[in-house]
C-alpha positions, 0 to 999 in steps of 0.5 A: 903791551896791555895799557888803558892809556896811549903812551901819547896820554902818558907823556902830557898826564902827570900821575900821582903815584906811579907803582914799577913793579907789579908783585905784592909789594908793587901791587899793595902799594898800588892798591894803598894809593888809589883806595886813597882816591890818587891817580895811580899808574902800575908799571910791570916789565913781565906780561902776567900771570907769571912764574916767581921762584918763591915758596909761596907760604902765607903766613899770618902777616901776609894774611892779615896785610891783604886788601879787604876780600881778598880770598886766598888762592889756597893750594894747600893748608899746613897743620904740620911740619916735619923737621930735619937736620941734613936729612937726619934727627926727623921729626914731625909737630903738628897742631890742630889749628892752621899754621899757614897757606900755601899758594902759586905764586902766579894767581897769588899776585894776579889777583892781587894786581886786579884788586889794585885795579878795582881800586882804580890803579891802572896798568900797563905790563910789558915795559921795563924802566931804564931809570928814574930822573928827578931833576933835567930835561924830562922834569918839567918841575921840582913837584915832578919825577920822570919814570924813563922807560925804554925806547926814552918814552916818560912817564911823569909822577908826584911820587914813585914807589920803587917795588921792581925786585931784588935786582931793583933799578930804582933801588939803585937810584935810591942807593939801597944797601945790602949787607947779605945775600943769598941763593935760592934754587927751586923745582916745582915737581909734579907727583902722582897722587899716592905721593901727594896725598902723602904730604897733604897738609903737612911741609919739611923743613930741612936744616941744610949742611952749610952754614945758614942753609936749609930745604923746604918742601911746600905740597900744592896739590898734584906739585911739590914745591921743592927748594933749599937757600944758602949764602952767595958764593956756594952756588955747586954746593948748593946746587948739590944740596938740592940734588942729595935733597931730592934724592933722598925725599924719593923724588929724583925719578920725577921731572921738575916742570919748572927749575928756578934760582933767585938771589935773595938781598937784605938790606944794611941797617943804614941803607936808604929808603927813599930819594926826594920823592921816590920810595922803595919796598920790598925785595927793591929796599932788601926787606925780608926776614934774614933767617927764613929770607921770607918775603911775601909778608914783608913785601905786603907790609912795606908795599901798603906803607909806601902806598901810603906814605907815596900819597903824602909824598904827591901831597907835598909842595916843597922839598921840605915837606917831602923828606918830612914824609919821606922820613916818616916813611922810614920810621914806620918801616923801621919801626915796625919790620925792621925790629924783626929783620935785627932779631932775625939777623940774630936768629940767622947767626946763632943758626949758622953756628949751632944748627943742631941747638936750635933743632932740639929747641923746636922739635923737643921743646914745647914753648919753642914749637909753640912759639914757631907756631904762633909766628906762622899764625900771625899771633906774634912776631919774632920783635914782639916775643923777644919785647915781651917775654924776657925768656925768650930774649935770653934764649936767643942771647944763649944760642948766639952765644959763641961758646965751645959747648957742643948743642945737645944730642938730638934722637930720633922722635915720633910725630907729637901734637901739640 
């Protein structure tokens, strides 16, 4: 366990803000609270750096939410996307501008934590949180929360941010409710230089055989991150999809250095984001884009907001003010990320029913490709696109209709340039 404070000091000290979980959401929350001049403790159960199952795509909204001066440890810059429909009807779309970047999570997360530390946050690793108490013998007064660690140690805080992942104990305390759970499987596959060169600057997105499923190939130097995702409950079919996907790509002969799986959980619309002096953000709050299950940008943005509002909650002197600040946090989340999630749910519903139509649109209809490129670069979001462009809203409604009309035929195409 690494720590800059002894356990005895932590028992006696009341921190302004304690953040549980040192992923992108937690590190962003810790940075935001520390840069505001508050005493911040960041708790992480693993030793850093550690591996996380994640494609590692950094889209525009993620980049824009990073701390000032943060230099992305990019493994590749993506200028082309190859789309396929369960291995068929392949087409590559290209862009002169970078669409998004690719990172390895261990070093990306480590850098975020280091930025939080430079801002003044203190880090303890190798510690597991058992529970949170806002009442009882461990809590000295109504302005204090006790974060109880395995072994019984209680860390005291004026405000707590739960950023401890999709199986969050802090989320359970808050009462987070989920209505979409998906299974992602991933393999990190080292490849020869000749294979790596073929993928440089290009990713593959394959719309999969099960409703709502898709696969990806993200190149990172001499390693390809290959993964698939689909609804939970289809474990055997999802595993078979990954195996077939890897074989179809001609990668079955290469031994993965890491094979892993992960459940992504998306919040219900009425799920709480706080309880008393405790806020949740990122995966712990079920905040991610429902269609693509992209979570890094949601983690960074919600983490920053959670850190900012945790400062206000730490300063609150009574339950009424605490509640007011917590409601303001929920409003900020729902006004931005909530709108994107609502559109993402509609996209997922349309994609589940008519993947062929979506594939045809994005590979053959230039405005659809430009919208995809704009979202990945960060010049727009799904929510802004639907609000600002009536045609986009009508197109989404058309995609979302339960009609018996067949999707247009998708033909093999040659690469195109934006």
